[in-house]
C-alpha positions as YAML, in Angstrom:
chain: A
units: angstrom
residues:
- id: 1
  name: UNK
  ca: [1.98, 16.09, -3.80]
- id: 2
  name: UNK
  ca: [3.44, 14.91, -7.08]
- id: 3
  name: UNK
  ca: [6.23, 12.38, -7.22]
- id: 4
  name: UNK
  ca: [9.34, 12.33, -9.42]
- id: 5
  name: UNK
  ca: [7.26, 11.10, -12.34]
- id: 6
  name: UNK
  ca: [9.29, 9.94, -15.29]
- id: 7
  name: UNK
  ca: [6.57, 11.00, -17.72]
- id: 8
  name: UNK
  ca: [6.50, 14.56, -16.37]
- id: 9
  name: UNK
  ca: [10.28, 14.78, -16.57]
- id: 10
  name: UNK
  ca: [10.33, 13.18, -20.02]
- id: 11
  name: UNK
  ca: [7.78, 15.69, -21.31]
- id: 12
  name: UNK
  ca: [9.96, 18.57, -20.10]
- id: 13
  name: UNK
  ca: [13.06, 17.01, -21.66]
- id: 14
  name: UNK
  ca: [11.33, 16.38, -24.98]
- id: 15
  name: UNK
  ca: [10.23, 20.03, -25.03]
- id: 16
  name: UNK
  ca: [13.73, 21.23, -24.21]
- id: 17
  name: UNK
  ca: [15.20, 19.11, -27.00]
- id: 18
  name: UNK
  ca: [12.81, 20.18, -29.70]
- id: 19
  name: UNK
  ca: [9.07, 20.64, -29.13]
- id: 20
  name: UNK
  ca: [8.16, 17.09, -28.23]
- id: 21
  name: UNK
  ca: [10.71, 15.26, -30.36]
- id: 22
  name: UNK
  ca: [14.37, 14.48, -29.88]
- id: 23
  name: UNK
  ca: [16.72, 16.62, -31.92]
- id: 24
  name: UNK
  ca: [18.97, 14.93, -34.48]
- id: 25
  name: UNK
  ca: [21.85, 15.08, -32.03]
- id: 26
  name: UNK
  ca: [19.82, 13.54, -29.24]
- id: 27
  name: UNK
  ca: [18.52, 10.81, -31.55]
- id: 28
  name: UNK
  ca: [22.10, 9.95, -32.42]
- id: 29
  name: UNK
  ca: [22.98, 9.97, -28.72]
- id: 30
  name: UNK
  ca: [20.03, 7.74, -27.96]
- id: 31
  name: UNK
  ca: [21.21, 5.27, -30.56]
- id: 32
  name: UNK
  ca: [24.67, 5.41, -29.05]
- id: 33
  name: UNK
  ca: [23.25, 4.75, -25.62]
- id: 34
  name: UNK
  ca: [21.24, 1.80, -26.85]
- id: 35
  name: UNK
  ca: [24.21, 0.14, -28.49]
- id: 36
  name: UNK
  ca: [27.07, 1.21, -26.21]
- id: 37
  name: UNK
  ca: [26.44, -0.82, -23.10]
- id: 38
  name: UNK
  ca: [30.15, -1.45, -22.82]
- id: 39
  name: UNK
  ca: [30.80, 2.29, -22.98]
- id: 40
  name: UNK
  ca: [28.33, 2.94, -20.19]
- id: 41
  name: UNK
  ca: [29.98, 0.26, -18.06]
- id: 42
  name: UNK
  ca: [33.38, 1.80, -18.72]
- id: 43
  name: UNK
  ca: [32.04, 5.23, -17.85]
- id: 44
  name: UNK
  ca: [30.68, 4.01, -14.53]
- id: 45
  name: UNK
  ca: [33.89, 2.14, -13.74]
- id: 46
  name: UNK
  ca: [36.00, 5.20, -14.57]
- id: 47
  name: UNK
  ca: [34.07, 7.52, -12.28]
- id: 48
  name: UNK
  ca: [36.55, 9.02, -9.83]
- id: 49
  name: UNK
  ca: [36.32, 10.04, -6.23]
- id: 50
  name: UNK
  ca: [37.76, 9.04, -2.89]
- id: 51
  name: UNK
  ca: [37.87, 5.59, -1.37]
- id: 52
  name: UNK
  ca: [34.77, 6.55, 0.61]
- id: 53
  name: UNK
  ca: [32.83, 7.56, -2.51]
- id: 54
  name: UNK
  ca: [33.85, 4.38, -4.34]
- id: 55
  name: UNK
  ca: [32.73, 2.29, -1.37]
- id: 56
  name: UNK
  ca: [29.49, 4.24, -1.23]
- id: 57
  name: UNK
  ca: [28.80, 3.64, -4.93]
- id: 58
  name: UNK
  ca: [29.57, -0.02, -4.51]
- id: 59
  name: UNK
  ca: [27.06, -0.23, -1.67]
- id: 60
  name: UNK
  ca: [24.05, 1.32, -3.41]
- id: 61
  name: UNK
  ca: [22.45, -2.08, -3.91]
- id: 62
  name: UNK
  ca: [22.93, -2.96, -0.25]
- id: 63
  name: UNK
  ca: [21.44, 0.39, 0.72]
- id: 64
  name: UNK
  ca: [18.39, -0.31, -1.45]
- id: 65
  name: UNK
  ca: [17.92, -3.73, 0.15]
- id: 66
  name: UNK
  ca: [18.30, -2.20, 3.62]
- id: 67
  name: UNK
  ca: [15.75, 0.48, 2.73]
- id: 68
  name: UNK
  ca: [13.29, -2.15, 1.46]
- id: 69
  name: UNK
  ca: [13.79, -4.20, 4.63]
- id: 70
  name: UNK
  ca: [13.30, -1.10, 6.79]
- id: 71
  name: UNK
  ca: [10.07, -0.34, 5.03]
- id: 72
  name: UNK
  ca: [8.82, -3.92, 5.38]
- id: 73
  name: UNK
  ca: [9.58, -3.97, 9.10]
- id: 74
  name: UNK
  ca: [7.68, -0.77, 9.74]
- id: 75
  name: UNK
  ca: [4.77, -1.46, 7.41]
- id: 76
  name: UNK
  ca: [2.66, -3.44, 9.84]
- id: 77
  name: UNK
  ca: [3.05, -0.90, 12.65]
- id: 78
  name: UNK
  ca: [2.55, 2.24, 10.59]
- id: 79
  name: UNK
  ca: [-0.64, 3.96, 11.73]
- id: 80
  name: UNK
  ca: [-2.96, 6.10, 9.68]
- id: 81
  name: UNK
  ca: [-1.83, 9.17, 11.60]
- id: 82
  name: UNK
  ca: [1.81, 8.59, 10.80]
- id: 83
  name: UNK
  ca: [0.99, 8.22, 7.12]
- id: 84
  name: UNK
  ca: [-0.73, 11.64, 7.07]
- id: 85
  name: UNK
  ca: [2.53, 13.51, 7.36]
- id: 86
  name: UNK
  ca: [3.33, 16.73, 5.56]
- id: 87
  name: UNK
  ca: [6.08, 17.30, 3.03]
- id: 88
  name: UNK
  ca: [9.28, 16.11, 4.65]
- id: 89
  name: UNK
  ca: [11.60, 18.28, 2.59]
- id: 90
  name: UNK
  ca: [12.97, 20.26, 5.53]
- id: 91
  name: UNK
  ca: [12.94, 17.44, 8.04]
- id: 92
  name: UNK
  ca: [14.40, 13.92, 7.98]
- id: 93
  name: UNK
  ca: [12.05, 10.95, 7.61]
- id: 94
  name: UNK
  ca: [10.68, 9.47, 10.81]
- id: 95
  name: UNK
  ca: [12.84, 6.99, 12.67]
- id: 96
  name: UNK
  ca: [16.00, 9.10, 12.71]
- id: 97
  name: UNK
  ca: [17.94, 9.60, 15.91]
- id: 98
  name: UNK
  ca: [18.32, 13.02, 17.50]
- id: 99
  name: UNK
  ca: [22.01, 12.96, 16.56]
- id: 100
  name: UNK
  ca: [21.05, 12.89, 12.89]
- id: 101
  name: UNK
  ca: [18.78, 15.94, 13.08]
- id: 102
  name: UNK
  ca: [21.54, 18.17, 11.72]
- id: 103
  name: UNK
  ca: [20.83, 21.55, 10.13]
- id: 104
  name: UNK
  ca: [22.23, 20.32, 6.80]
- id: 105
  name: UNK
  ca: [21.22, 16.72, 6.03]
- id: 106
  name: UNK
  ca: [24.06, 14.37, 5.27]
- id: 107
  name: UNK
  ca: [22.29, 13.35, 2.08]
- id: 108
  name: UNK
  ca: [22.46, 16.82, 0.51]
- id: 109
  name: UNK
  ca: [25.34, 18.81, -0.93]
- id: 110
  name: UNK
  ca: [26.23, 22.30, -2.11]
- id: 111
  name: UNK
  ca: [26.61, 22.32, -5.92]
- id: 112
  name: UNK
  ca: [30.01, 23.36, -7.19]
- id: 113
  name: UNK
  ca: [28.74, 25.04, -10.33]
- id: 114
  name: UNK
  ca: [31.58, 23.42, -12.26]
- id: 115
  name: UNK
  ca: [30.80, 19.70, -12.30]
- id: 116
  name: UNK
  ca: [32.45, 17.87, -15.20]
- id: 117
  name: UNK
  ca: [30.67, 14.55, -14.62]
- id: 118
  name: UNK
  ca: [28.46, 14.78, -17.71]
- id: 119
  name: UNK
  ca: [31.47, 15.55, -19.92]
- id: 120
  name: UNK
  ca: [33.41, 12.58, -18.51]
- id: 121
  name: UNK
  ca: [30.46, 10.24, -19.04]
- id: 122
  name: UNK
  ca: [29.86, 11.49, -22.59]
- id: 123
  name: UNK
  ca: [33.55, 11.10, -23.42]
- id: 124
  name: UNK
  ca: [33.48, 7.50, -22.23]
- id: 125
  name: UNK
  ca: [30.27, 6.50, -24.00]
- id: 126
  name: UNK
  ca: [30.29, 8.37, -27.31]
- id: 127
  name: UNK
  ca: [32.21, 7.18, -30.36]
- id: 128
  name: UNK
  ca: [32.22, 10.57, -32.11]
- id: 129
  name: UNK
  ca: [31.62, 14.27, -31.47]
- id: 130
  name: UNK
  ca: [28.00, 14.22, -32.65]
- id: 131
  name: UNK
  ca: [27.12, 11.44, -30.21]
- id: 132
  name: UNK
  ca: [29.00, 13.28, -27.44]
- id: 133
  name: UNK
  ca: [27.05, 16.49, -28.05]
- id: 134
  name: UNK
  ca: [23.77, 14.58, -28.16]
- id: 135
  name: UNK
  ca: [24.49, 12.81, -24.89]
- id: 136
  name: UNK
  ca: [25.32, 16.12, -23.22]
- id: 137
  name: UNK
  ca: [21.99, 17.50, -24.45]
- id: 138
  name: UNK
  ca: [20.14, 14.55, -22.92]
- id: 139
  name: UNK
  ca: [22.09, 14.67, -19.64]
- id: 140
  name: UNK
  ca: [21.64, 18.41, -19.12]
- id: 141
  name: UNK
  ca: [17.99, 18.50, -20.17]
- id: 142
  name: UNK
  ca: [17.21, 15.55, -17.88]
- id: 143
  name: UNK
  ca: [18.94, 17.24, -14.95]
- id: 144
  name: UNK
  ca: [17.08, 20.50, -15.53]
- id: 145
  name: UNK
  ca: [13.72, 18.70, -15.65]
- id: 146
  name: UNK
  ca: [14.55, 16.49, -12.67]
- id: 147
  name: UNK
  ca: [15.61, 19.45, -10.54]
- id: 148
  name: UNK
  ca: [12.40, 21.31, -11.31]
- id: 149
  name: UNK
  ca: [10.45, 18.38, -9.84]
- id: 150
  name: UNK
  ca: [12.88, 17.91, -6.93]
- id: 151
  name: UNK
  ca: [12.92, 21.59, -5.99]
- id: 152
  name: UNK
  ca: [9.12, 21.68, -5.90]
- id: 153
  name: UNK
  ca: [9.33, 19.05, -3.14]
- id: 154
  name: UNK
  ca: [12.32, 20.58, -1.37]
- id: 155
  name: UNK
  ca: [14.54, 17.67, -2.40]
- id: 156
  name: UNK
  ca: [17.07, 19.47, -4.55]
- id: 157
  name: UNK
  ca: [20.75, 18.42, -4.43]
- id: 158
  name: UNK
  ca: [19.66, 15.27, -2.63]
- id: 159
  name: UNK
  ca: [21.27, 11.88, -3.28]
- id: 160
  name: UNK
  ca: [18.25, 9.78, -2.18]
- id: 161
  name: UNK
  ca: [16.10, 11.76, -4.62]
- id: 162
  name: UNK
  ca: [18.50, 11.06, -7.48]
- id: 163
  name: UNK
  ca: [18.73, 7.38, -6.58]
- id: 164
  name: UNK
  ca: [14.93, 7.17, -6.29]
- id: 165
  name: UNK
  ca: [14.65, 8.66, -9.79]
- id: 166
  name: UNK
  ca: [17.25, 6.19, -11.09]
- id: 167
  name: UNK
  ca: [15.39, 3.24, -9.57]
- id: 168
  name: UNK
  ca: [11.96, 4.39, -10.77]
- id: 169
  name: UNK
  ca: [13.20, 4.98, -14.30]
- id: 170
  name: UNK
  ca: [15.24, 1.85, -14.84]
- id: 171
  name: UNK
  ca: [12.91, -0.57, -13.05]
- id: 172
  name: UNK
  ca: [9.83, 0.67, -14.90]
- id: 173
  name: UNK
  ca: [11.65, 0.82, -18.26]
- id: 174
  name: UNK
  ca: [13.06, -2.68, -17.82]
- id: 175
  name: UNK
  ca: [9.67, -4.14, -16.90]
- id: 176
  name: UNK
  ca: [7.69, -1.83, -19.24]
- id: 177
  name: UNK
  ca: [5.50, -1.05, -16.23]
- id: 178
  name: UNK
  ca: [3.36, 1.88, -15.22]
- id: 179
  name: UNK
  ca: [5.25, 4.27, -12.99]
- id: 180
  name: UNK
  ca: [4.83, 3.65, -9.26]
- id: 181
  name: UNK
  ca: [2.37, 5.48, -7.05]
- id: 182
  name: UNK
  ca: [3.19, 8.67, -5.16]
- id: 183
  name: UNK
  ca: [3.06, 6.67, -1.93]
- id: 184
  name: UNK
  ca: [5.57, 4.13, -3.24]
- id: 185
  name: UNK
  ca: [7.98, 6.88, -4.32]
- id: 186
  name: UNK
  ca: [7.69, 8.72, -1.00]
- id: 187
  name: UNK
  ca: [8.23, 5.54, 1.00]
- id: 188
  name: UNK
  ca: [11.30, 4.62, -1.03]
- id: 189
  name: UNK
  ca: [12.76, 8.12, -0.65]
- id: 190
  name: UNK
  ca: [12.08, 8.08, 3.10]
- id: 191
  name: UNK
  ca: [13.71, 4.69, 3.57]
- id: 192
  name: UNK
  ca: [16.76, 5.52, 1.44]
- id: 193
  name: UNK
  ca: [17.19, 8.81, 3.30]
- id: 194
  name: UNK
  ca: [17.11, 7.04, 6.66]
- id: 195
  name: UNK
  ca: [19.68, 4.46, 5.52]
- id: 196
  name: UNK
  ca: [22.02, 7.04, 3.98]
- id: 197
  name: UNK
  ca: [21.91, 9.28, 7.05]
- id: 198
  name: UNK
  ca: [23.68, 6.44, 8.88]
- id: 199
  name: UNK
  ca: [26.32, 5.93, 6.16]
- id: 200
  name: UNK
  ca: [29.92, 6.53, 7.31]
- id: 201
  name: UNK
  ca: [31.04, 6.53, 3.67]
- id: 202
  name: UNK
  ca: [28.62, 9.34, 2.84]
- id: 203
  name: UNK
  ca: [29.74, 11.24, 5.93]
- id: 204
  name: UNK
  ca: [33.35, 11.07, 4.69]
- id: 205
  name: UNK
  ca: [32.55, 12.41, 1.22]
- id: 206
  name: UNK
  ca: [33.01, 15.97, 0.02]
- id: 207
  name: UNK
  ca: [30.24, 17.99, -1.64]
- id: 208
  name: UNK
  ca: [31.97, 17.53, -4.99]
- id: 209
  name: UNK
  ca: [32.02, 13.73, -4.60]
- id: 210
  name: UNK
  ca: [28.34, 13.72, -3.66]
- id: 211
  name: UNK
  ca: [27.61, 15.88, -6.69]
- id: 212
  name: UNK
  ca: [29.47, 13.43, -8.94]
- id: 213
  name: UNK
  ca: [27.31, 10.53, -7.75]
- id: 214
  name: UNK
  ca: [24.15, 12.65, -8.03]
- id: 215
  name: UNK
  ca: [24.95, 13.70, -11.61]
- id: 216
  name: UNK
  ca: [25.86, 10.15, -12.61]
- id: 217
  name: UNK
  ca: [22.54, 8.77, -11.35]
- id: 218
  name: UNK
  ca: [20.62, 11.45, -13.24]
- id: 219
  name: UNK
  ca: [22.57, 10.91, -16.46]
- id: 220
  name: UNK
  ca: [22.09, 7.15, -16.25]
- id: 221
  name: UNK
  ca: [18.36, 7.76, -15.88]
- id: 222
  name: UNK
  ca: [18.16, 10.15, -18.84]
- id: 223
  name: UNK
  ca: [19.43, 7.79, -21.53]
- id: 224
  name: UNK
  ca: [16.96, 4.91, -20.92]
- id: 225
  name: UNK
  ca: [14.12, 7.32, -20.10]
- id: 226
  name: UNK
  ca: [14.32, 9.30, -23.33]
- id: 227
  name: UNK
  ca: [14.96, 6.28, -25.52]
- id: 228
  name: UNK
  ca: [12.11, 4.34, -23.92]
- id: 229
  name: UNK
  ca: [9.63, 7.20, -24.28]
- id: 230
  name: UNK
  ca: [10.63, 7.72, -27.91]
- id: 231
  name: UNK
  ca: [10.25, 3.99, -28.62]
- id: 232
  name: UNK
  ca: [6.81, 3.95, -26.99]
- id: 233
  name: UNK
  ca: [5.66, 6.98, -28.99]
- id: 234
  name: UNK
  ca: [6.92, 5.56, -32.30]
- id: 235
  name: UNK
  ca: [5.87, 1.96, -31.63]
- id: 236
  name: UNK
  ca: [9.40, 0.77, -32.40]
- id: 237
  name: UNK
  ca: [9.60, -2.56, -30.59]
- id: 238
  name: UNK
  ca: [13.26, -3.13, -31.48]
- id: 239
  name: UNK
  ca: [14.22, 0.22, -29.98]
- id: 240
  name: UNK
  ca: [12.09, -0.53, -26.93]
- id: 241
  name: UNK
  ca: [13.89, -3.83, -26.37]
- id: 242
  name: UNK
  ca: [17.26, -2.08, -26.72]
- id: 243
  name: UNK
  ca: [16.46, 0.41, -23.99]
- id: 244
  name: UNK
  ca: [15.02, -2.27, -21.75]
- id: 245
  name: UNK
  ca: [18.34, -4.07, -22.13]
- id: 246
  name: UNK
  ca: [20.22, -0.89, -21.19]
- id: 247
  name: UNK
  ca: [17.97, -0.40, -18.15]
- id: 248
  name: UNK
  ca: [18.63, -3.97, -17.06]
- id: 249
  name: UNK
  ca: [22.37, -3.48, -17.43]
- id: 250
  name: UNK
  ca: [22.22, -0.31, -15.33]
- id: 251
  name: UNK
  ca: [20.22, -2.03, -12.59]
- id: 252
  name: UNK
  ca: [22.74, -4.84, -12.47]
- id: 253
  name: UNK
  ca: [25.80, -2.57, -12.64]
- id: 254
  name: UNK
  ca: [24.74, 0.19, -10.25]
- id: 255
  name: UNK
  ca: [22.46, -1.69, -7.84]
- id: 256
  name: UNK
  ca: [24.14, -5.10, -8.19]
- id: 257
  name: UNK
  ca: [20.84, -6.97, -8.26]
- id: 258
  name: UNK
  ca: [19.29, -9.04, -11.03]
- id: 259
  name: UNK
  ca: [17.03, -6.71, -13.03]
- id: 260
  name: UNK
  ca: [14.20, -9.24, -13.06]
- id: 261
  name: UNK
  ca: [14.23, -9.46, -9.27]
- id: 262
  name: UNK
  ca: [13.13, -5.89, -8.55]
- id: 263
  name: UNK
  ca: [9.70, -4.39, -9.17]
- id: 264
  name: UNK
  ca: [7.14, -2.00, -7.73]
- id: 265
  name: UNK
  ca: [4.06, -3.82, -6.44]
- id: 266
  name: UNK
  ca: [1.30, -1.60, -5.14]
- id: 267
  name: UNK
  ca: [2.89, 1.00, -2.89]
- id: 268
  name: UNK
  ca: [6.01, -1.04, -2.23]
- id: 269
  name: UNK
  ca: [9.27, -1.95, -3.93]
- id: 270
  name: UNK
  ca: [9.85, -5.70, -3.90]
- id: 271
  name: UNK
  ca: [13.28, -7.25, -4.33]
- id: 272
  name: UNK
  ca: [13.85, -10.95, -4.96]
- id: 273
  name: UNK
  ca: [10.36, -12.12, -4.19]
...
């Protein structure tokens, strides 16, 4: 089973934006993203929603730490048989209570078909119409590519999947690392799903509020992903450093952890060690 590989998604996005190369609009947007850290911070701060959704967003870093701790605590007792599980798309990860085995997982939502999150983010980040249009191209192409991968695993419209993608992208871009293994991605998704299924803030949120968080995580993965891949292909070290800086800022802003303190090691995500 494939994971939410950033390279596979990036290849699809590059193709969508112009046969393997960013269009002029997307290049402009990438430059805007690399230099507009303040705009990205403003965009994240301006994101709306209820008190529950704001509290949920503010607790994403705590949820990640809880997921990492959950995985560490179960690592030593996990047997070979339990690791040979099938695709968990239609069933919650192991360790859930019977009360949480609902027909519609708490971590999923029904898309509205009219989300304006990308437009709000682009308006906050861009300094002109060309940059705005380029950012929208990147956001929408990234979402299309991401959802192709997610749907193949039965994880569409799923907040843990979007957060897993955000973490994979920004942690590997910041550290200029190889992408994590399939096992590491699956374990992180499982642990985040288990933590979020117990979230009272998530339970209080509407589908539209969940969609807003989902779209924001995808958009804030697309900018560093595309810029990083372009920098790697062109050998532009200055551009690479700019996108690593953006990835670090996103880790710190969204996850509220020091970017240098989080990394994938083997099949595990390690925080502060």
